[in-house]
C-alpha positions in Angstrom: -4.8 16.6 12.7 -1.6 15.2 14.2 -0.5 11.6 13.7 2.1 9.4 15.3 3.1 5.8 14.5 3.5 3.8 17.8 5.4 0.5 18.4 7.0 0.4 15.0 8.0 -1.6 13.1 6.4 -5.0 13.8 3.5 -4.0 16.0 2.7 -0.6 14.5 -0.4 1.3 15.6 -1.5 4.8 14.4 -2.4 7.5 16.9 -4.4 10.4 15.5 -5.0 13.6 17.6 -8.0 15.7 16.5 -9.2 19.3 16.6 -13.0 19.7 16.8 -14.6 18.9 13.5 -11.7 17.0 12.0 -12.6 13.6 10.5 -10.8 10.4 9.4 -12.1 7.6 7.3 -10.8 4.2 8.4 -10.9 0.6 7.5 -13.6 -1.3 9.5 -12.2 -3.2 12.5 -9.1 -1.1 12.7 -10.1 1.0 15.8 -8.1 -0.2 18.9 -9.0 2.6 21.4 -10.5 6.1 21.4 -11.6 8.9 23.6 -15.3 9.4 24.0 -15.8 12.7 22.1 -16.4 11.3 18.6 -19.3 11.0 16.2 -19.0 7.6 14.5 -20.7 6.8 11.2 -20.5 3.7 9.0 -20.4 4.6 5.3 -20.5 2.6 2.1 -17.0 2.2 0.8 -14.2 4.7 0.1 -15.0 8.1 -1.5 -14.9 7.4 -5.2 -14.8 10.6 -7.2 -16.9 12.3 -4.6 -19.5 9.6 -4.5 -20.4 7.1 -1.8 -23.4 4.8 -1.4 -23.7 1.3 -2.7 -21.8 2.2 -5.9 -18.8 3.4 -3.9 -19.0 0.3 -1.7 -18.9 -2.0 -4.7 -16.1 -0.1 -6.2 -14.2 -0.4 -2.9 -14.7 -4.2 -3.0 -13.4 -4.5 -6.6 -10.4 -2.4 -5.5 -9.6 -5.0 -2.8 -11.0 -3.1 0.2 -14.0 -3.4 2.5 -17.6 -2.7 1.5 -17.7 -0.2 4.3 -15.6 2.5 5.9 -16.0 4.1 9.3 -15.9 7.9 9.7 -14.7 9.3 13.1 -15.3 13.0 13.6 -14.1 14.8 16.8 -16.9 16.7 18.6 -14.6 18.6 21.0 -11.0 19.3 21.8 -8.3 16.9 23.1 -9.7 13.8 21.3 -7.5 10.9 20.0 -8.0 7.7 18.2 -5.7 4.6 17.8 -5.9 2.5 14.7 -4.1 -0.7 13.8 -4.5 -3.3 11.0 -5.2 -7.0 11.7 -1.8 -8.2 10.5 1.6 -7.6 12.0 3.5 -5.0 10.0 4.3 -1.4 9.5 2.2 1.7 9.0 3.3 4.6 6.7 1.8 8.0 6.4 1.9 9.6 3.0 0.9 13.2 2.0 -0.9 13.0 -1.3 -1.1 15.7 -3.9 -2.4 15.6 -7.5 1.3 15.6 -8.6 2.3 12.7 -6.3 -0.6 10.3 -6.8 -0.3 6.6 -6.0 -1.8 3.4 -7.3 -2.6 1.1 -4.4 -2.6 -2.7 -4.3 -5.2 -4.6 -2.4 -5.3 -4.4 1.4 -2.9 -1.4 1.7 -5.5 1.1 2.8 -5.8 1.8 6.5 -7.2 5.3 6.7 -7.4 8.7 4.9 -8.5 12.2 5.5 -11.9 13.0 3.9 -10.5 15.4 1.3 -8.6 12.5 -0.4 -10.7 10.6 -2.9 -10.1 7.4 -4.9 -10.7 6.2 -8.4 -11.2 2.6 -9.5 -8.7 1.8 -12.3 -9.1 -1.2 -14.5 -5.8 -3.0 -14.8 -6.7 -5.6 -17.4 -4.6 -8.8 -17.5 -1.6 -6.9 -16.2 -3.6 -5.8 -13.2 -4.9 -9.3 -12.5 -1.4 -10.7 -12.5 0.3 -7.8 -10.9 -1.7 -7.5 -7.7 -4.0 -10.5 -7.9 -6.9 -8.3 -8.8 -8.5 -6.9 -11.9 -8.6 -3.4 -10.5 -6.4 -0.9 -8.6 -7.3 2.1 -6.4 -5.8 5.3 -7.6 -5.7 8.4 -5.4 -7.2 11.7 -6.4 -6.8 15.2 -4.9 -5.0 16.2 -1.7 -4.9 14.6 1.7 -3.2 12.3 4.1 -3.2 8.6 3.4 -2.2 5.9 6.0 -1.1 2.6 4.6 -0.4 -0.8 6.3 1.8 -3.7 5.3 2.1 -7.4 6.0 5.7 -7.5 7.4 8.2 -4.7 6.9 8.1 -1.9 4.2 10.8 -1.3 1.6 10.8 1.8 -0.6 12.6 1.7 -4.0 13.0 4.6 -6.4 13.7 4.0 -10.1 15.6 6.2 -12.4 14.5 6.7 -16.0 14.5 3.4 -17.9 15.7 1.5 -14.8 13.9 -1.8 -14.2 13.1 -3.6 -11.0 11.2 -6.8 -10.3 8.8 -7.4 -7.3 6.7 -10.5 -6.5 3.1 -9.7 -7.3 2.0 -10.5 -3.8 4.3 -8.0 -2.1 3.4 -4.8 -3.9 1.9 -2.1 -1.7 1.9 0.9 -4.0 3.6 2.5 -7.0 3.5 6.0 -8.4 0.9 6.9 -11.1 2.2 6.6 -14.6 5.0 4.2 -13.9 5.1 1.4 -16.5 4.8 -2.2 -15.4 4.3 -5.6 -16.9 3.8 -9.1 -15.5 6.7 -11.5 -16.2 7.9 -14.9 -15.1 11.5 -15.4 -13.8 12.1 -18.7 -15.5 11.9 -19.8 -19.1 8.5 -21.2 -18.7 5.3 -20.6 -16.6 5.4 -24.2 -15.4 8.9 -23.8 -14.1 8.1 -20.5 -12.5 5.1 -21.9 -10.6 7.1 -24.9 -9.4 9.9 -22.6 -8.2 7.3 -21.0 -5.9 7.6 -17.6 -7.5 4.7 -17.6 -9.9 4.1 -14.2 -11.4 6.3 -11.2 -10.8 6.0 -7.6 -11.9 8.7 -5.7 -13.7 8.5 -1.9 -13.2 10.3 0.6 -15.5 11.2 4.0 -14.1 11.1 6.8 -13.4 8.9 6.3 -10.4 8.8 5.0 -6.8 7.3 1.8 -5.4 6.7 0.4 -2.0 6.7 -3.3 -1.3 6.3 -5.5 1.8 8.6 -8.2 3.1 5.8 -10.8 3.5 3.2 -12.0 1.1 -0.4 -11.8 2.3 -2.0 -15.2 2.8 -3.8 -16.6 -0.2 -7.6 -16.2 -0.4 -8.2 -18.7 -3.2 -7.9 -18.2 -6.9 -11.5 -17.1 -7.5 -11.6 -14.5 -4.7 -8.1 -13.5 -5.7 -9.2 -12.6 -9.2 -12.1 -10.5 -8.0 -10.6 -9.4 -4.7 -14.0 -9.6 -2.9 -12.4 -9.7 0.5 
C-alpha cells in the first residue's frame, strides 16, 4: 500500500493506493472519495489485542475514539481511497514496530493497517489530567499508523533526564515508557486555572513526543473525563 499526504499542512488529506486484497481500518466519517473496487465493512472499534466486537468498541470509546471503525479492502488493482479528519490540521504517517511503540492521546487516530493492534492502558489520575481521559491507546505489533491533528504538528525529542512541558490539550502522542506527570505552571491550582493554562504535562526523557498547535474544543467536564466522544 502506498500513501501520500495531499494539501498539507492546513487542509491535509490522505491518499492510499491499494494492491488487491490490501486493507485499511479508518475512523468513521473520514472517507472523502474512493474508487469503486472496494469491499467496505463496518466493525466494532479498533483491534484490541486481536479482538473486536462490542468489547473492542467499548475499549475504543474509553481510549477516546469511535465505537466503530470502517474497513476498506481493495477487490482489484488500481484502487485508491482519500481520507481526511473533520478538523483542519496535519496528517502524519508513522511506521510502528514493537520497539517504537506509541501512546496516543484522544482523537489522534485516523487510520491504520490491519496488522497493527492497540491496547487500552489505564492512566490513573496522571492519565485523566494529562490527556483529559482516564485511558490511553497504546500500539502493539507492526504496521502503518496515520494520525491527524488539530492545527499544526510539532515533534520534540528529549535527551535522558531532559524535561519538557506541554499543555494537556495539545498532546498527540509520546513514546512508550517515557515518564510524565501532571503539573501546574503557577504556585497554586487556582492561579493556574485563572491564567487559562490549567493542567500541563511535564515529560522526562529519553523519548519523543508530538504535540499540536491548537487545542481541541472542550466537550464538557464529564465527557472529558470518560472520553465517550
